[in-house]
RODRENTI-340949 format. One line per field, with one value per atom (N, C-alpha, C, O, CB): residue number from 1; z negated, x negated, y; atom name; residue in three letters. Coordinates in steps of 0.1 Angstrom, whole numbers. Each point is the difference from the previous one (the first is absolute). Glycine has a CB too. Example, Ala and Ser with C-alpha at 12.3 -4.5 7.8 and 13.67 -1.06 7.14 Angstrom:
2
k = (1  1  1  1  1  2  2  2  2  2)
c3 = (-78  0  0  -7  -5  19  0  -8  -1  23)
c1 = (-132  9  -9  -10  29  -15  -9  8  -5  -7)
c2 = (-57  12  12  0  -12  23  11  11  11  -17)
a = (N  CA  C  O  CB  N  CA  C  O  CB)
r = (ALA  ALA  ALA  ALA  ALA  SER  SER  SER  SER  SER)
//
This chain:
91
k = (1  1  1  1  1  2  2  2  2  2  3  3  3  3  3  4  4  4  4  4  5  5  5  5  5  6  6  6  6  6  7  7  7  7  7  8  8  8  8  8  9  9  9  9  9  10  10  10  10  10  11  11  11  11  11  12  12  12  12  12  13  13  13  13  13  14  14  14  14  14  15  15  15  15  15  16  16  16  16  16  17  17  17  17  17  18  18  18  18  18  19  19  19  19  19  20  20  20  20  20  21  21  21  21  21  22  22  22  22  22  23  23  23  23  23  24  24  24  24  24  25  25  25  25  25  26  26  26  26  26  27  27  27  27  27  28  28  28  28  28  29  29  29  29  29  30  30  30  30  30  31  31  31  31  31  32  32  32  32  32  33  33  33  33  33  34  34  34  34  34  35  35  35  35  35  36  36  36  36  36  37  37  37  37  37  38  38  38  38  38  39  39  39  39  39  40  40  40  40  40  41  41  41  41  41  42  42  42  42  42  43  43  43  43  43  44  44  44  44  44  45  45  45  45  45  46  46  46  46  46  47  47  47  47  47  48  48  48  48  48  49  49  49  49  49  50  50  50  50  50  51  51  51  51  51  52  52  52  52  52  53  53  53  53  53  54  54  54  54  54  55  55  55  55  55  56  56  56  56  56  57  57  57  57  57  58  58  58  58  58  59  59  59  59  59  60  60  60  60  60  61  61  61  61  61  62  62  62  62  62  63  63  63  63  63  64  64  64  64  64  65  65  65  65  65  66  66  66  66  66  67  67  67  67  67  68  68  68  68  68  69  69  69  69  69  70  70  70  70  70  71  71  71  71  71  72  72  72  72  72  73  73  73  73  73  74  74  74  74  74  75  75  75  75  75  76  76  76  76  76  77  77  77  77  77  78  78  78  78  78  79  79  79  79  79  80  80  80  80  80  81  81  81  81  81  82  82  82  82  82  83  83  83  83  83  84  84  84  84  84  85  85  85  85  85  86  86  86  86  86  87  87  87  87  87  88  88  88  88  88  89  89  89  89  89  90  90  90  90  90  91  91  91  91  91)
c3 = (-340  9  11  -3  -16  31  11  2  -1  11  -7  4  14  9  -24  16  14  8  -5  -4  21  9  12  5  -13  13  12  11  0  -8  18  12  10  4  -8  8  9  11  -2  -15  29  12  0  4  9  -19  0  -14  -8  32  -26  -14  -4  -12  15  7  -4  -4  -7  23  -12  -5  -15  -7  30  -28  -15  -7  -10  14  1  -7  0  -10  18  1  1  -6  1  19  -26  -5  -12  -7  15  -10  -11  -13  -1  14  -23  -13  -7  -8  6  5  -7  4  -6  4  13  4  -7  1  21  -30  -8  -14  -4  23  -27  -15  -5  5  -7  -7  -6  -9  -4  4  -4  -9  -13  -5  15  -16  -12  1  -8  2  18  2  2  -5  15  -3  2  -13  -3  26  -31  -13  -9  -7  8  -1  -8  4  -8  5  17  5  -4  -4  23  -18  -4  -15  -5  24  -27  -14  -3  -9  4  12  -2  4  -7  11  7  5  -10  -1  25  -29  -9  -13  -7  16  -12  -12  3  -8  -2  22  4  -10  -3  27  -30  -10  4  12  -22  2  3  2  -6  -6  21  2  12  5  -29  29  13  11  1  -11  20  12  7  2  1  0  6  -9  4  18  -35  -9  -2  -1  -10  11  -2  12  -2  -11  25  12  0  4  8  -16  -1  -10  4  2  -17  -10  5  -2  -17  26  5  11  0  -5  13  11  -7  5  11  -26  -7  -7  0  -3  -3  -7  10  -3  -14  29  10  4  2  7  -9  3  -11  3  8  -24  -11  0  -3  -10  17  1  10  -2  -5  19  11  -4  6  11  -26  -4  -11  -5  11  -11  -11  -13  -10  25  -17  -12  -7  -10  19  -3  -6  3  11  -8  -13  2  8  2  -24  28  7  -8  5  10  -28  -9  -2  0  -11  9  -2  13  0  -18  29  13  2  6  4  -14  1  -8  5  -1  -15  -8  8  0  -22  27  9  12  3  -11  14  11  -4  7  3  -21  -5  -3  3  -12  3  -4  12  -2  -21  34  11  5  5  1  -7  5  -11  3  13  -28  -11  -5  -8  1  13  -2  -15  -4  27  -30  -14  -10  -11  16  0  -8  -1  11  -5  -17  -2  -1  -10  -2  22  -1  -12  -5  29  -30  -12  -12  -8  17  -9  -11  1  -9  8  14  2  -4  -7  26  -15  -4  -15  -6  27  -28  -15  -6  -9  10  4  -5  2  -8  13  7  3  -8  0  23  -28  -6  9  -3  -15  31  10  -3  -6  23  -12  -2  13  1  -22)
c1 = (383  -11  0  0  -13  11  0  -14  -10  30  -21  -13  -4  8  -4  -16  -4  -3  -7  -2  14  -3  -7  2  19  -31  -6  10  10  -32  19  9  -4  -12  16  5  -2  10  11  -21  7  9  10  11  -29  13  9  1  -9  2  19  3  -10  -4  28  -28  -10  -13  -7  19  -16  -12  0  -10  7  15  1  -1  -7  22  -9  -1  -15  -3  26  -31  -13  -10  -13  19  -1  -9  -8  5  11  -28  -8  7  7  -28  20  7  -5  8  -4  -16  -5  6  -2  -19  29  7  12  5  -14  14  13  -3  -8  22  -7  -2  7  11  -12  -5  7  11  0  -21  31  11  -6  5  10  -25  -6  -7  2  -5  -4  -6  10  -1  -18  30  11  7  3  0  -1  6  -9  5  8  -26  -9  -1  0  -13  13  0  12  -1  -13  26  12  1  6  5  -17  0  -9  4  -1  -14  -8  8  -1  -20  29  7  12  2  -8  12  12  -5  8  5  -26  -6  -6  -8  4  7  -6  5  11  -11  -10  4  10  -2  -21  32  9  -8  -10  29  -13  -6  -9  -2  3  -5  -8  9  11  -28  13  9  3  -8  -3  24  6  0  2  -10  4  0  14  0  -20  30  14  3  6  1  -10  3  -8  4  3  -20  -9  5  1  -20  24  5  13  2  -12  18  13  -3  7  5  -22  -3  -5  4  -10  -2  -5  12  0  -23  32  11  9  5  -5  2  7  -6  7  0  -20  -7  4  3  -22  18  3  15  4  -23  28  14  3  7  -2  -11  2  -6  4  -4  -9  -6  9  -3  -20  33  9  -6  4  5  -19  -7  4  -5  -14  29  5  15  5  -27  30  14  4  -8  11  9  5  1  -3  15  -9  2  -14  -1  21  -30  -14  -4  -6  0  8  -4  7  -6  3  16  7  -7  0  21  -26  -7  -13  -2  11  -16  -12  5  -8  -4  23  5  3  -4  13  -2  4  -13  0  22  -31  -13  -9  -10  12  0  -9  -3  -11  19  2  -2  -6  -2  21  -20  -5  -14  0  24  -34  -13  -4  -7  0  11  -4  8  -4  -2  17  9  -5  -3  22  -21  -5  13  7  -29  24  11  1  11  -11  -12  0  6  7  -27  17  6  15  7  -29  26  15  6  11  -14  -3  5  1  9  -18  -2  0  11  7  -31  26  11  14  9  -24  16  13  3  11  -13  -9  1  1  4  7  -15  0  -11  -10  19  -7  -10  -4  -9  19)
c2 = (-150  3  -10  -13  24  -7  -9  -5  8  3  -24  -5  4  -1  -19  24  4  -12  -9  31  -22  -12  5  11  -22  3  4  0  -7  -3  18  0  -10  -1  25  -33  -10  1  4  -19  11  0  -12  1  11  -23  -12  -5  1  -7  0  -5  -11  -1  6  -14  -11  6  -7  -8  27  6  2  -1  12  -7  3  -13  -1  20  -30  -13  -5  -8  3  9  -5  10  -1  -12  24  11  -5  -9  26  -13  -4  4  11  -8  -11  2  12  6  -30  29  11  13  10  -22  12  12  4  11  -16  -4  2  -1  -9  1  16  -2  -12  -4  29  -32  -11  5  12  -26  6  4  6  10  -27  10  5  13  9  -33  26  13  11  11  -23  9  10  3  12  -20  -2  3  8  9  -30  18  8  14  9  -30  23  14  7  12  -20  2  7  2  10  -20  1  2  13  8  -33  27  12  12  11  -24  12  12  4  11  -18  -3  3  7  6  -26  18  7  13  5  -27  28  13  10  1  -7  13  10  11  5  -9  7  11  13  2  -13  20  13  1  11  -9  -13  0  1  -5  -10  23  3  -14  -8  31  -24  -12  -12  -12  21  -8  -11  -7  -12  23  -3  -5  -10  -10  31  -16  -8  -13  -11  32  -19  -12  -10  -12  27  -11  -9  -7  -12  26  -6  -6  -10  -11  32  -19  -9  -14  -10  29  -17  -13  -6  -13  23  -3  -5  -8  -11  29  -13  -7  -13  -10  32  -23  -12  -11  -11  24  -9  -9  -4  -11  21  0  -3  -11  -9  33  -22  -10  -14  -10  29  -19  -13  -6  -11  18  0  -5  3  -7  -10  25  3  13  3  -16  20  12  1  -4  16  -8  1  13  9  -21  11  12  12  11  -27  15  11  7  12  -23  3  6  6  11  -28  11  6  13  9  -32  24  13  11  11  -24  10  10  5  12  -23  1  4  8  10  -31  18  8  14  10  -31  23  13  8  12  -21  3  7  2  7  -17  4  0  14  3  -26  32  14  9  12  -16  -1  8  -6  -8  15  -2  -6  0  -9  16  3  1  -9  -1  25  -30  -8  -14  -6  20  -20  -14  -9  1  7  -17  -8  -9  -3  3  -4  -8  8  -6  -6  25  8  1  0  14  -12  0  -13  0  16  -27  -13  -2  -6  -4  15  -1  8  -4  0  16  9  -6  2  18  -27  -6  -13  -5  15  -15  -14  -11  -11  22  -9  -10  -10  3  12  -27  -11  -5  -9  3)
a = (N  CA  C  O  CB  N  CA  C  O  CB  N  CA  C  O  CB  N  CA  C  O  CB  N  CA  C  O  CB  N  CA  C  O  CB  N  CA  C  O  CB  N  CA  C  O  CB  N  CA  C  O  CB  N  CA  C  O  CB  N  CA  C  O  CB  N  CA  C  O  CB  N  CA  C  O  CB  N  CA  C  O  CB  N  CA  C  O  CB  N  CA  C  O  CB  N  CA  C  O  CB  N  CA  C  O  CB  N  CA  C  O  CB  N  CA  C  O  CB  N  CA  C  O  CB  N  CA  C  O  CB  N  CA  C  O  CB  N  CA  C  O  CB  N  CA  C  O  CB  N  CA  C  O  CB  N  CA  C  O  CB  N  CA  C  O  CB  N  CA  C  O  CB  N  CA  C  O  CB  N  CA  C  O  CB  N  CA  C  O  CB  N  CA  C  O  CB  N  CA  C  O  CB  N  CA  C  O  CB  N  CA  C  O  CB  N  CA  C  O  CB  N  CA  C  O  CB  N  CA  C  O  CB  N  CA  C  O  CB  N  CA  C  O  CB  N  CA  C  O  CB  N  CA  C  O  CB  N  CA  C  O  CB  N  CA  C  O  CB  N  CA  C  O  CB  N  CA  C  O  CB  N  CA  C  O  CB  N  CA  C  O  CB  N  CA  C  O  CB  N  CA  C  O  CB  N  CA  C  O  CB  N  CA  C  O  CB  N  CA  C  O  CB  N  CA  C  O  CB  N  CA  C  O  CB  N  CA  C  O  CB  N  CA  C  O  CB  N  CA  C  O  CB  N  CA  C  O  CB  N  CA  C  O  CB  N  CA  C  O  CB  N  CA  C  O  CB  N  CA  C  O  CB  N  CA  C  O  CB  N  CA  C  O  CB  N  CA  C  O  CB  N  CA  C  O  CB  N  CA  C  O  CB  N  CA  C  O  CB  N  CA  C  O  CB  N  CA  C  O  CB  N  CA  C  O  CB  N  CA  C  O  CB  N  CA  C  O  CB  N  CA  C  O  CB  N  CA  C  O  CB  N  CA  C  O  CB  N  CA  C  O  CB  N  CA  C  O  CB  N  CA  C  O  CB  N  CA  C  O  CB  N  CA  C  O  CB  N  CA  C  O  CB  N  CA  C  O  CB  N  CA  C  O  CB  N  CA  C  O  CB  N  CA  C  O  CB  N  CA  C  O  CB  N  CA  C  O  CB  N  CA  C  O  CB)
r = (MET  MET  MET  MET  MET  MET  MET  MET  MET  MET  ARG  ARG  ARG  ARG  ARG  SER  SER  SER  SER  SER  ARG  ARG  ARG  ARG  ARG  PRO  PRO  PRO  PRO  PRO  VAL  VAL  VAL  VAL  VAL  PHE  PHE  PHE  PHE  PHE  ASP  ASP  ASP  ASP  ASP  ARG  ARG  ARG  ARG  ARG  ALA  ALA  ALA  ALA  ALA  ASP  ASP  ASP  ASP  ASP  GLU  GLU  GLU  GLU  GLU  TRP  TRP  TRP  TRP  TRP  ASP  ASP  ASP  ASP  ASP  ASN  ASN  ASN  ASN  ASN  ALA  ALA  ALA  ALA  ALA  PRO  PRO  PRO  PRO  PRO  LEU  LEU  LEU  LEU  LEU  CYS  CYS  CYS  CYS  CYS  GLN  GLN  GLN  GLN  GLN  ALA  ALA  ALA  ALA  ALA  LEU  LEU  LEU  LEU  LEU  SER  SER  SER  SER  SER  GLU  GLU  GLU  GLU  GLU  ASP  ASP  ASP  ASP  ASP  ASP  ASP  ASP  ASP  ASP  GLU  GLU  GLU  GLU  GLU  ALA  ALA  ALA  ALA  ALA  ARG  ARG  ARG  ARG  ARG  GLN  GLN  GLN  GLN  GLN  ASN  ASN  ASN  ASN  ASN  TRP  TRP  TRP  TRP  TRP  ASP  ASP  ASP  ASP  ASP  LEU  LEU  LEU  LEU  LEU  ILE  ILE  ILE  ILE  ILE  ARG  ARG  ARG  ARG  ARG  THR  THR  THR  THR  THR  PRO  PRO  PRO  PRO  PRO  PRO  PRO  PRO  PRO  PRO  GLY  GLY  GLY  GLY  GLY  THR  THR  THR  THR  THR  GLU  GLU  GLU  GLU  GLU  TRP  TRP  TRP  TRP  TRP  SER  SER  SER  SER  SER  GLY  GLY  GLY  GLY  GLY  ARG  ARG  ARG  ARG  ARG  THR  THR  THR  THR  THR  ARG  ARG  ARG  ARG  ARG  TYR  TYR  TYR  TYR  TYR  ALA  ALA  ALA  ALA  ALA  ALA  ALA  ALA  ALA  ALA  ALA  ALA  ALA  ALA  ALA  THR  THR  THR  THR  THR  PHE  PHE  PHE  PHE  PHE  PHE  PHE  PHE  PHE  PHE  TYR  TYR  TYR  TYR  TYR  HIS  HIS  HIS  HIS  HIS  ARG  ARG  ARG  ARG  ARG  GLY  GLY  GLY  GLY  GLY  GLU  GLU  GLU  GLU  GLU  MET  MET  MET  MET  MET  SER  SER  SER  SER  SER  ALA  ALA  ALA  ALA  ALA  GLU  GLU  GLU  GLU  GLU  VAL  VAL  VAL  VAL  VAL  LEU  LEU  LEU  LEU  LEU  GLU  GLU  GLU  GLU  GLU  VAL  VAL  VAL  VAL  VAL  TYR  TYR  TYR  TYR  TYR  ARG  ARG  ARG  ARG  ARG  ILE  ILE  ILE  ILE  ILE  CYS  CYS  CYS  CYS  CYS  SER  SER  SER  SER  SER  ARG  ARG  ARG  ARG  ARG  ILE  ILE  ILE  ILE  ILE  ASP  ASP  ASP  ASP  ASP  ALA  ALA  ALA  ALA  ALA  GLU  GLU  GLU  GLU  GLU  ASP  ASP  ASP  ASP  ASP  PRO  PRO  PRO  PRO  PRO  LEU  LEU  LEU  LEU  LEU  ASP  ASP  ASP  ASP  ASP  VAL  VAL  VAL  VAL  VAL  LEU  LEU  LEU  LEU  LEU  ARG  ARG  ARG  ARG  ARG  ARG  ARG  ARG  ARG  ARG  CYS  CYS  CYS  CYS  CYS  GLY  GLY  GLY  GLY  GLY  ALA  ALA  ALA  ALA  ALA  ARG  ARG  ARG  ARG  ARG)
//
């Protein structure tokens, strides 16, 4: 999930932007943790979980193999990636 940034005309304006305009790392991780637990069956839930999984992969908190399961399941909203991982015996 991409962090929303205010639009500025000059780079120095971003450096001087109030801290409240950007999510802290903890807030962003918490938000993505909530997204990765989106219940199966909800419209676009697979893509939502995959976006959150990508966030954790880029932080080094998820393996490429697990991310691949989320990618495969991303187009199947009813499929729970955790069930797939359990069936595969992945860790």
